[in-house]
C-alpha positions in Angstrom: 195.5 -69.0 -128.1 196.3 -69.6 -124.3 194.3 -67.4 -121.2 196.4 -64.7 -119.8 197.3 -65.7 -116.5 195.7 -64.2 -113.5 197.3 -61.2 -112.0 196.8 -62.6 -108.5 198.6 -65.5 -109.1 201.7 -63.2 -109.1 200.9 -61.4 -106.1 200.1 -64.8 -104.6 203.5 -65.8 -105.2 205.1 -62.4 -104.1 203.4 -62.6 -100.9 204.3 -66.1 -100.1 208.2 -65.6 -101.1 207.9 -62.7 -99.3 206.8 -64.5 -95.8 209.7 -66.6 -97.1 206.6 -69.7 -97.0 205.4 -69.3 -93.9 201.9 -67.6 -94.7 199.4 -70.1 -95.5 197.6 -71.1 -98.8 194.0 -69.5 -96.1 196.1 -66.3 -95.7 197.1 -65.6 -98.8 193.3 -66.2 -100.4 192.1 -64.2 -98.1 194.0 -61.5 -98.7 193.7 -61.4 -102.1 189.9 -62.8 -102.0 190.1 -65.8 -103.5 190.0 -69.3 -102.7 192.4 -71.6 -100.6 192.1 -74.1 -103.5 192.9 -71.9 -106.4 196.0 -70.6 -104.0 197.0 -74.8 -103.7 196.3 -75.7 -107.0 198.9 -72.4 -108.4 201.4 -73.7 -106.0 201.8 -77.0 -106.9 201.6 -75.9 -110.9 204.5 -73.4 -110.5 206.5 -74.9 -107.8 206.6 -72.4 -105.6 208.8 -74.2 -102.7 211.1 -75.5 -105.5 211.4 -71.9 -106.8 211.9 -70.5 -102.9 215.2 -73.1 -102.4 216.3 -72.4 -105.6 215.9 -76.1 -106.7 214.9 -76.7 -110.0 214.1 -79.9 -110.7 214.6 -81.1 -114.2 212.6 -83.9 -115.4 215.2 -86.1 -115.7 215.1 -89.5 -114.5 218.1 -90.7 -111.2 218.6 -94.1 -112.4 218.0 -95.0 -115.9 215.1 -96.9 -116.7 215.3 -100.8 -117.6 214.6 -102.1 -121.1 212.2 -104.7 -121.3 209.2 -106.5 -119.2 209.7 -107.1 -116.1 211.5 -110.9 -114.6 209.3 -113.8 -115.3 206.5 -112.2 -117.6 204.9 -114.7 -119.7 204.5 -111.7 -122.3 208.1 -111.0 -122.2 209.0 -113.9 -124.3 211.8 -112.9 -126.8 212.3 -109.6 -126.2 215.8 -108.1 -124.3 213.7 -108.0 -120.8 213.2 -111.7 -120.6 216.9 -112.1 -122.1 218.8 -110.2 -119.5 216.4 -111.2 -116.6 216.6 -115.1 -117.5 217.6 -117.5 -114.2 219.4 -121.0 -115.9 217.1 -123.7 -116.6 217.8 -127.8 -116.7 217.0 -127.4 -120.6 219.8 -124.0 -121.5 222.6 -126.1 -119.6 225.3 -128.3 -120.9 227.6 -131.3 -119.4 230.8 -130.9 -119.5 233.3 -133.9 -119.7 235.8 -134.3 -116.8 234.6 -131.3 -115.1 234.3 -131.4 -111.2 230.6 -132.1 -109.9 229.9 -128.7 -108.7 230.9 -126.9 -112.6 229.6 -129.8 -114.6 226.6 -127.8 -115.6 227.3 -124.4 -117.0 224.5 -121.3 -118.5 224.8 -121.4 -122.2 
């Protein structure tokens, strides 16, 4: 069972919120008689700035993560990522009779 949070943690946030984020970690620590680093850790872990602005972010990505390995990765042979980034090479081209010189080769 986890330890109960320190009451100073709640007090530190209240002091910071009442000052609208203007007070320094050092001043909060001095008022509560604790370490400045402790206040900084609480501030980061509890996301005080996001709470003050009312913008609590989810852990959702803004852009979807691409599947597969990076382009030209030798370990990606046969993976979907390798197929997405495949560039045409002479071994993958076919000539079409009667086509114009600019359209003579096409990627399969």
